[in-house]
C-alpha positions in Angstrom: 0.0 0.0 0.0 1.0 3.6 -0.6 2.0 5.7 2.3 0.5 9.2 2.3 2.3 12.0 3.9 0.7 15.4 4.3 3.0 18.4 4.5 1.9 21.9 5.4 3.6 25.2 4.5 2.4 28.7 4.8 2.4 31.4 2.2 0.9 34.9 1.7 -2.3 33.2 0.8 -2.5 31.1 3.9 -1.7 27.5 4.8 -1.2 25.0 2.0 -1.6 21.3 2.4 0.2 19.0 -0.1 0.1 15.2 -0.4 3.2 13.2 -1.2 2.6 9.6 -2.2 5.5 7.2 -1.6 5.9 3.5 -1.8 8.5 1.4 -0.1 10.1 -1.8 -1.1 12.1 -3.8 1.4 15.3 -4.7 -0.4 17.1 -6.0 2.7 15.8 -9.5 2.5 17.7 -12.4 3.8 19.4 -13.1 0.5 19.7 -9.4 -0.5 17.6 -10.0 -3.5 14.4 -7.9 -3.8 13.3 -10.2 -6.6 13.4 -13.3 -4.4 9.7 -14.0 -5.2 10.4 -14.3 -8.9 7.5 -16.3 -10.4 7.3 -18.3 -13.5 5.5 -16.5 -16.3 4.8 -17.4 -19.9 5.6 -13.8 -21.1 9.1 -13.7 -22.5 9.3 -10.0 -21.8 8.7 -10.6 -18.1 11.4 -13.2 -18.0 13.8 -11.0 -19.8 13.1 -8.2 -17.3 13.7 -10.4 -14.3 16.9 -11.9 -15.8 18.2 -8.4 -16.5 17.5 -7.2 -13.0 19.1 -10.2 -11.5 22.2 -9.7 -13.7 22.4 -6.0 -12.6 22.3 -7.1 -8.9 24.9 -9.8 -9.5 27.2 -7.9 -11.9 26.6 -4.1 -11.7 30.1 -3.4 -13.2 30.2 0.2 -14.6 26.5 0.7 -13.8 27.2 0.6 -10.0 26.8 3.9 -8.2 28.2 4.8 -4.8 25.7 6.3 -2.3 27.8 9.5 -2.0 27.2 10.0 -5.8 23.5 10.1 -5.1 23.3 11.9 -1.8 25.5 15.0 -1.6 26.8 16.4 1.7 24.0 19.0 2.1 21.3 16.3 1.5 22.9 14.0 4.2 23.2 16.9 6.6 19.5 17.8 6.1 18.6 14.2 6.7 20.5 14.0 9.9 19.0 17.3 11.0 15.5 16.0 10.2 16.1 12.8 12.1 17.3 14.7 15.2 14.2 17.0 14.9 12.0 14.0 15.1 13.9 12.6 18.1 15.2 9.5 16.2 17.7 7.6 18.3 21.3 6.9 17.5 21.7 9.5 14.8 25.1 10.5 16.1 26.3 7.0 15.7 25.0 6.7 12.1 26.5 10.1 11.3 29.9 8.9 12.6 29.6 5.8 10.3 28.7 8.0 7.4 
């Protein structure tokens, strides 16, 4: 199911409510494969997709991207600030590991 978050902000015209829809997918399964529930399907395109994803997971090669190439320093700083604002525990420890 989607998770719906509501964010409010104020402007010269008054408060504004916005919805953000997000979906999550637990990719931290025991075997580190989000496609662990691969099912047999007669559609060759489905099988090609699944085989391509599995190949990418097993052999990312030049397609691999480091997390620091995705999240810059300011983004990570904002994340830690937001976590602290919401009283999330162990943020200092995670920040040291980062």
